[in-house]
C-alpha positions in Angstrom: -31.5 0.2 32.7 -33.0 1.1 29.3 -30.4 1.5 26.6 -32.9 1.8 23.8 -32.2 5.5 23.0 -28.4 5.4 23.5 -26.2 6.0 20.4 -22.8 4.6 19.7 -20.3 7.5 19.9 -19.3 9.0 16.5 -15.6 8.4 17.0 -16.0 4.7 17.7 -15.5 2.7 14.4 -18.2 0.3 13.3 -17.3 -3.4 13.0 -17.2 -2.9 9.2 -14.8 0.0 9.5 -12.6 -1.9 12.0 -12.5 -4.9 9.7 -11.5 -2.9 6.6 -9.0 -0.9 8.5 -7.4 -4.1 9.8 -7.4 -5.5 6.2 -5.6 -2.3 5.1 -3.1 -2.7 7.9 -2.5 -6.3 6.8 -1.9 -5.1 3.2 0.5 -2.5 4.6 2.5 -5.2 6.4 2.6 -7.4 3.3 3.8 -4.5 1.1 6.3 -3.4 3.8 7.8 -7.0 3.9 8.1 -7.1 0.1 9.6 -3.6 -0.1 12.1 -4.1 2.7 13.3 -7.3 1.0 13.8 -5.5 -2.3 15.5 -2.4 -0.8 18.1 -4.4 1.1 20.9 -2.5 -0.6 20.2 0.6 1.6 21.0 -1.4 4.8 24.7 -0.5 5.1 24.2 2.0 7.9 21.8 2.8 10.7 19.8 5.9 10.7 20.7 6.5 14.4 24.2 7.2 13.1 23.1 10.3 11.2 24.1 13.7 12.6 21.5 15.9 14.4 18.4 13.6 13.9 20.2 10.3 14.7 19.4 10.6 18.4 15.7 10.9 17.6 15.7 7.7 15.5 17.8 6.0 18.2 15.0 6.4 20.7 12.3 5.3 18.2 14.0 2.4 16.4 17.8 2.0 17.0 18.3 -0.6 14.3 16.3 1.3 11.6 18.0 1.6 8.2 17.1 3.7 5.2 15.6 0.5 3.7 13.1 0.4 6.5 12.0 4.0 6.2 11.8 3.8 2.4 9.8 0.6 2.6 7.4 2.1 5.2 6.9 5.3 3.1 6.3 3.4 -0.1 4.0 1.0 1.6 2.0 3.9 3.0 1.8 5.5 -0.4 0.7 2.3 -2.1 -2.1 2.0 0.5 -3.0 5.7 0.8 -3.3 6.7 -2.9 -6.1 4.3 -3.9 -7.8 5.0 -0.6 -7.7 8.8 -1.2 -8.9 8.5 -4.8 -11.8 6.3 -3.8 -12.7 8.6 -0.9 -12.8 11.5 -3.3 -14.9 9.6 -5.9 -17.4 8.6 -3.2 -17.6 12.0 -1.5 -18.1 13.9 -4.7 -20.6 11.2 -5.9 -18.8 11.0 -9.2 -20.1 7.5 -10.0 -23.7 8.7 -9.8 -23.2 11.7 -12.1 -19.9 11.0 -14.0 -21.0 12.7 -17.2 -21.7 16.0 -15.5 -18.5 15.7 -13.5 -16.3 15.0 -16.5 -17.9 17.8 -18.5 -15.8 20.4 -16.6 -12.2 20.7 -17.9 -10.6 21.0 -14.5 -12.2 17.7 -13.5 -10.8 16.0 -16.6 -7.3 17.2 -15.5 -7.9 15.9 -11.9 -9.0 12.5 -13.3 -5.9 12.3 -15.6 -3.5 13.2 -12.7 -5.2 10.7 -10.4 -5.1 8.0 -13.0 -1.4 8.7 -13.6 -0.6 8.6 -9.9 -2.6 5.4 -9.5 -0.8 3.9 -12.5 2.6 4.8 -10.9 1.5 3.2 -7.6 0.3 0.0 -9.4 3.7 -0.2 -11.3 5.6 0.1 -8.0 3.4 -2.6 -6.5 3.9 -4.9 -9.5 7.6 -4.3 -9.9 8.3 -5.2 -6.3 7.1 -8.8 -6.8 9.1 -9.0 -10.1 12.2 -7.9 -8.2 11.8 -10.7 -5.7 11.3 -13.1 -8.6 14.4 -11.9 -10.3 16.4 -12.3 -7.1 15.1 -15.8 -6.7 15.9 -16.8 -10.3 19.4 -15.2 -10.1 20.1 -17.1 -6.9 22.2 -14.3 -5.3 21.6 -10.9 -4.1 24.0 -8.0 -4.8 25.5 -8.2 -1.3 24.5 -11.6 0.2 23.2 -15.0 -0.8 19.5 -14.8 -1.3 17.3 -17.1 0.8 15.5 -19.8 -1.0 11.7 -19.3 -1.0 9.4 -22.0 -2.5 6.7 -19.6 -3.6 9.2 -17.3 -5.3 10.9 -20.3 -7.0 7.5 -21.3 -8.4 6.9 -17.8 -9.7 10.4 -17.6 -11.1 9.7 -20.8 -13.2 6.2 -19.7 -14.3 6.2 -16.0 -15.5 2.5 -16.1 -16.4 1.6 -17.0 -12.8 4.0 -14.2 -11.6 2.2 -11.7 -13.8 -1.2 -13.0 -12.5 -0.1 -12.7 -8.9 1.2 -9.2 -9.4 -1.9 -8.0 -11.1 -4.1 -9.7 -8.5 -2.2 -8.0 -5.7 -2.6 -4.6 -7.4 -6.4 -5.1 -8.1 -6.9 -6.5 -4.5 -5.3 -3.3 -3.1 -7.6 -1.1 -5.2 -10.7 -3.1 -4.2 -9.7 -3.0 -0.5 -9.3 0.7 -0.8 -12.8 1.0 -2.3 -14.4 -1.1 0.4 -12.5 0.8 3.2 -13.4 4.2 1.8 -17.0 3.1 1.4 -17.1 1.9 5.0 -15.9 5.2 6.3 -17.8 7.5 4.1 -21.2 5.7 4.1 -21.2 5.2 7.9 -24.5 3.5 9.0 
């Protein structure tokens, strides 16, 4: 059989797309773990106990708490916002003709709003790590004894390293979003 003229289906991701999608999924898992550790105060009741929609959540995840859902939504937002911004920048080819794009007032407003939302996302991302560091240096959580973590104790003793780790995580998320958006928009 001759497969020379056969094409890969459009819906099938390329290896590059699959790799960057899996890296985004790993970043989501990391952020979910950090956020659910920080939002432990919302774990007093199960969502399955809610009236009306509780039975729906009982079939999906019977032990889900508001902390789990809040952490999942914030993690999704932290991943999706830079990904959407980079997708827009690459689709509109803003990098190639940025002077022409910024010449229009509505585009300046779009850029300011996008920058503000990205700054909010970066601050959420950075504050999560600092919250874990503060819990480690305090030694106790509001409700329960905090678990000792070697990495967090190192960061609690070295604030400059903590700031560098937080900034690195934020920049890494933005770069992963750029690479993922580029892989999906500039498909080979």
